[in-house]
C-alpha positions in Angstrom: 0.0 0.0 0.0 1.4 3.4 -1.0 1.5 6.5 1.2 0.4 9.8 -0.2 0.3 13.5 0.8 -2.4 15.7 -0.8 -2.3 19.4 -0.6 -5.3 21.7 -1.1 -6.3 25.2 -2.3 -8.3 25.9 0.9 -8.6 24.7 4.5 -12.2 23.7 3.9 -11.1 21.5 0.9 -8.7 19.6 3.2 -11.5 19.0 5.8 -13.9 17.9 3.1 -11.3 15.5 1.7 -10.6 14.1 5.2 -14.3 13.4 5.7 -14.6 11.8 2.2 -11.7 9.4 2.9 -13.1 8.5 6.3 -16.5 7.8 4.7 -14.6 5.3 2.4 -12.9 3.8 5.5 -9.6 5.1 4.5 -7.4 6.4 7.3 -6.5 10.0 6.7 -4.4 12.4 8.9 -4.6 16.2 8.4 -1.2 17.8 9.0 0.9 20.9 8.2 2.3 20.7 4.7 5.9 19.6 4.7 8.3 22.5 3.9 9.5 20.7 0.7 6.1 21.1 -0.8 4.3 24.3 -1.5 0.6 24.9 -0.6 -1.9 27.7 -0.7 -3.6 26.7 2.6 -0.8 25.0 4.6 -2.9 21.9 5.4 -2.2 18.6 3.9 -3.7 15.1 4.2 -1.6 12.0 4.6 -3.2 8.7 3.6 -2.5 5.2 2.4 -4.2 3.9 -0.7 -3.7 0.8 -2.8 -5.8 1.6 -5.8 -5.6 4.3 -8.5 -5.7 7.7 -6.8 -7.6 9.1 -9.7 -10.7 7.8 -7.9 -10.1 10.2 -5.0 -9.3 13.4 -6.9 -11.8 16.3 -6.7 -11.7 20.0 -7.4 -10.4 20.8 -3.9 -7.0 19.1 -4.5 -4.1 21.1 -5.7 -1.4 18.3 -5.8 -0.9 14.8 -4.6 2.6 13.4 -3.9 3.6 9.7 -3.3 5.9 9.3 -0.3 9.0 7.3 -1.2 11.3 7.2 1.9 12.0 10.8 2.7 11.2 12.0 -0.8 7.9 13.2 -2.3 7.2 12.4 -5.9 4.4 14.5 -7.7 1.8 12.2 -9.1 -1.1 14.6 -9.6 -1.2 18.4 -10.2 -4.3 20.5 -10.9 
């Protein structure tokens, strides 16, 4: 299962995403965006997912990164 960090355009978008994932029984943790990544709102969501992330993307998401060790690889950008 891969670990991802999503960043958002707004704080409310992050909260909506957190609720959406939890409704799908996907663990999600809201957190400050790591310094290596830029973000408009400063709130990110860390989650693990083993399917195609395209299923989770909505208009609130600015970018999604896959976490590989200590590195972040961009896998989606609005």
